[in-house]
N, C-alpha and C positions, 0 to 999 in steps of 0.2 A: 509391408515394411515401410518405415518412415523415410521420407526423402531427406537427403542431406541438407538441401536448402531449407526445408521445413524445420528440421531439427535445429538448425542454426538461427532460425527466425528470420530468414532472408526471403522466404517465399511462402506461398500457401502450402499447407500440409494437408493434402487430400486424404491421407490415411487417418487423420485425427477423428476420433469418434464424434458423430453428430451429437449435439447436446453437451459437448465438453466445454462450451463457451464460445462466444462469437469473437473474442479477441485472441490473437496469436499469443499474446503474453500470458493470458490466463491458461490457454491450452498448454503452453510450455511448462508452466509451473505445475499444473494439474497432472501432467504426465509423470511427474516425479513423486506424486502422492498416492501411489497405488494402494497403500494400506487403508486409505480413507474411502468412505462412500463417495461416489461421484459428485453429488450435490455439496457435500461438506468440503471436498477437495476444491471445487470451483469457488466456494465461499472463501476458503482460506487463501487460495491463489489470488483472488481479486483483492482481498484484505491486505495481503503482503505487498502487492503491487502498489496499492494506494499509500501504504506506509512508506514505501520506497520513493515516493514523490517528494517527501519533505526534506530528507537529509541533503540531497544534492541541490536543493532550490537556491541555496546561497553559495554554491560552488564548492564549499568546504564540507566534506563528509568526514566527521570525526569518528574515532573509534567508539566514543561514548554513544553516539547516535546509532551506530551499527549494533552495539551491544544491547541498547534499548530495544531496537527492532527485533533482535533475536529473542529477548526475554518476552516481548509482547506476542510474537508469533508462536513461541513455545507454549506460553500460557493459553493462548486462544485456540491453538490447534492440538494441544496435547501431544506434541511431537517429541521425539528424542533429539539429542543435540545434533547428530549428523543430518537428520532430515531438516531440522530448523536451519542449520547453516546453509544447506543446499537451497532451501526456499528463499531465504533472505538474499543469498548470492544471486540467484536467478532474478528475483524481483528487482534488486537494485540495478543489475546489468540491463534488464529489459526496460526499466524506467529511463535509464540514461540513454540507451540506444534508440528506443522506440516511443518514448513518452509523448513526443509531440503528436504522434498519430494514434497512440493507444490510450491516452489519458481519459478521454471522454468515453470511449468504448468500455473500458474497464470500470469506470465509475457507473455507467449505465447498467452493466452486468451486476455489479455489487448491489446497486439499488434494487434490482429485481430479486436478488437472492437473500436480502436482509430485511429485517424489521426496522422500523423507525428507531427503536431503542438501540439496535446494533449499529445503525448508522451514526447515532449520537456517540456511542461508545468509541467507534472508530475515530471520530473527531477528537475526542479526549486523548486517544492514543497518538494521533498526529501531533498534538501539542506536547505530549511526553517525548516524542522523538526530537522535536525542535528544541525542547528544554534540556535535553540530555547533556549538552555542553554548556549549561548554565545560562543560556540566553536564546530566546526565540527571536530571531531577526525579523525585521519588517518583511523581508522577502519570503521567509518561511511562513509568516502569518498570512501573507497574501495568498500563498499557495494553499494553505489550509482553508482559507475563505473560498477559493475556487472549488476545492473538493466539496465543501459543504454545499455550495450552490449547485454543483453537478449532481449531488445526492438529494437535492430537493429540500434541504433543511432551511428553516427560516432564519433570518438574522437574529431573532431572539434565542433560538436553539443554539446557534453558534456562540452567542454572547454568554449563554449559560455554561457551555463547555469551556470557553476561554477564561471565565472568571476564576477558575481554580489555578490558572497559570499566570496571574497578574505579576507576581514577583519575578517571573522569568522573562517577561516581555521586554525586549530592548527599547521599545518606544516609551516605556514607563520607568526605565532605569535612569538614574542620574549619572552623568559622566564623571 
């Protein structure tokens, strides 16, 4: 039986299956994805957590950003609406509450679970979340750069993904 502290993400969860991920955030999301194969659930959990880093980066989480996250998670995971809402909700809550300690762990886990192309695709998705409210702020762009660095992507790879979003970058918009 799962401990209450572990379920709430406030302590270690000794009952979590080994191999479910080395971060508490990935384990918390993976536990809700019982219909997926364990490896696929870990991939989607870490993907969703990393998506959740962008919306609150500028303190203002818009409904457009949340809806964009839902769409991306639904398309990436092939989940129904209920599972998608749950995954996005847990990911954003865990990012907000535990991001300072979990960010690097989750990025490291996603790097191990993903191909270079999947990591690049994630960066494009992070820009989509930032652009959902019509402007990628400098703070959001900085956080995207941090994620790209943590995933081992080169500055050139980041620039390639960012180029599609030039019209939405606040640093390039005229006032």
